[in-house]
C-alpha positions as CSV (number, residue, x, y, z in Angstrom):
1,M,128.1,124.9,128.5
2,S,126.4,122.1,126.5
3,E,127.1,121.5,122.8
4,S,124.8,123.4,120.4
5,L,123.0,121.1,118.1
6,I,120.9,122.1,115.1
7,H,117.3,120.9,114.8
8,L,114.9,121.8,111.9
9,V,111.1,121.9,112.5
10,F,108.9,121.8,109.4
11,G,105.5,120.4,108.3
12,G,103.1,120.0,105.5
13,V,100.4,117.8,104.0
14,V,101.3,114.1,103.8
15,S,99.7,111.5,101.6
16,D,99.4,109.1,104.6
17,P,99.2,110.3,108.2
18,A,101.4,107.4,109.3
19,G,104.2,108.4,106.9
20,T,106.3,111.3,105.9
21,D,105.6,111.5,102.1
22,F,104.9,115.2,101.8
23,V,102.5,115.9,99.0
24,D,103.3,119.6,98.1
25,I,106.9,120.4,98.7
26,D,106.4,123.9,97.4
27,N,104.2,124.7,100.4
28,I,106.2,123.3,103.3
29,D,105.8,125.3,106.5
30,C,109.3,125.8,107.8
31,V,108.8,126.6,111.5
32,G,112.5,127.2,112.1
33,M,115.9,125.9,113.3
34,Y,116.7,125.5,117.0
35,P,119.8,124.9,119.1
36,S,118.4,122.1,121.2
37,Y,115.9,119.3,121.0
38,A,113.9,120.9,123.9
39,T,113.4,124.1,122.0
40,A,112.7,122.2,118.8
41,L,110.1,120.1,120.6
42,A,108.4,123.1,122.0
43,A,108.1,124.6,118.5
44,W,106.9,121.3,117.1
45,K,104.2,121.0,119.7
46,G,103.0,124.6,119.0
47,A,102.9,124.0,115.2
48,S,101.4,120.6,115.5
49,H,98.7,121.9,117.8
50,S,97.7,124.6,115.3
51,K,96.9,121.8,112.7
52,V,95.4,119.3,115.2
53,D,92.1,119.0,113.2
54,D,93.9,118.1,109.9
55,A,95.0,114.5,110.0
56,H,97.0,114.9,106.8
57,Y,99.1,117.8,108.1
58,K,102.3,116.7,109.9
59,Y,105.2,118.4,111.5
60,V,108.6,116.8,112.0
61,I,111.9,117.5,113.8
62,V,115.0,116.8,111.8
63,H,118.3,116.5,113.6
64,L,120.5,118.5,111.1
65,H,123.6,118.2,113.3
66,K,123.6,114.4,112.5
67,M,123.7,115.3,108.7
68,L,126.6,117.8,108.9
69,E,129.3,115.2,109.0
70,P,127.9,112.1,107.4
71,V,129.8,108.8,107.6
72,L,130.7,107.6,104.1
73,E,130.2,103.9,103.4
74,D,134.0,103.4,102.7
75,E,134.8,105.0,106.1
76,A,132.5,102.8,108.1
């Protein structure tokens, strides 16, 4: 059995379509958390497709499992 990793998919309006500066944090669309990148990617594709006509709406995948045990500067 493979290791379960946590991925968060969310989106919202960004100030620049090339960036990730979300304009209205209070209205972020949290799609969900997923145990693998493949399932997160499928959810991201579905959510992104629903807003395909709005260039300023962006969905992202965040690898939460990489943030659970951060490396501190003095440990590196």
